[in-house]
BAPABA-453519 format. One line per 2 residues: number of its first residue (from 0); their letters; for each residue x, y, z of C-alpha. Coordinates in steps of 0.5 Angstrom, whole numbers, plus 500, padded with zeros to 3 digits. Example, Ala and Ser with C-alpha at 12.3 -4.5 7.8 and 13.67 -1.06 7.14 Angstrom:
REM residues 2
0 = AS = 525:491:516; 527:498:514
This chain:
REM residues 86
0 = MK = 426:213:866; 425:206:865
2 = IS = 421:202:869; 418:194:870
4 = VE = 411:193:873; 408:186:875
6 = LT = 401:186:875; 396:181:877
8 = LS = 388:182:876; 384:178:880
10 = PL = 376:179:879; 372:177:885
12 = QD = 367:173:881; 365:167:878
14 = DF = 366:169:871; 373:172:872
16 = EA = 377:170:865; 374:175:861
18 = PI = 376:181:864; 383:178:865
20 = IS = 383:177:858; 381:184:856
22 = FI = 386:187:861; 392:183:858
24 = KK = 390:184:851; 390:192:852
26 = MR = 397:191:855; 399:187:849
28 = DS = 396:193:844; 400:198:848
30 = GL = 406:198:844; 410:197:850
32 = AV = 414:190:852; 409:185:855
34 = LE = 411:179:858; 406:174:861
36 = NP = 406:168:865; 400:164:869
38 = LS = 400:168:875; 402:175:872
40 = TQ = 403:180:867; 409:184:866
42 = VF = 410:191:863; 416:194:861
44 = GD = 418:201:858; 418:209:859
46 = YD = 415:211:866; 410:216:863
48 = KV = 408:211:858; 407:205:862
50 = MA = 403:209:868; 399:213:863
52 = LL = 397:206:860; 396:203:867
54 = NS = 392:209:870; 387:208:864
56 = EI = 386:201:864; 386:200:872
58 = KE = 381:205:872; 377:202:867
60 = SF = 377:195:870; 375:198:877
62 = EN = 369:201:873; 367:195:870
64 = LD = 368:190:876; 364:190:882
66 = HV = 369:187:886; 377:186:884
68 = VL = 384:186:887; 390:189:883
70 = TM = 397:187:886; 402:191:883
72 = KM = 410:191:884; 414:196:880
74 = VK = 422:196:879; 426:202:877
76 = SD = 429:199:871; 427:195:865
78 = RS = 428:188:867; 425:185:860
80 = EY = 432:182:858; 433:179:865
82 = EP = 435:172:865; 437:168:872
84 = HF = 444:167:873; 444:160:877
């Protein structure tokens, strides 16, 4: 089953950029389809592969940061090729 996940990692600290950059680089290095924009990172692929990646990387982020918010949306389908029709 294919899924699409949109993530926004928000470290609640003054030096917030480094943890976000590290998180995004790990998403890129996963071999999964990754799309970035200024507000979120989107990951597309097989459910088990995406969830395994998210499980390890979210856990690592939470262990390494004192205060952090992660917002996540999931869709059951691969939306990586989506283009607006308007």
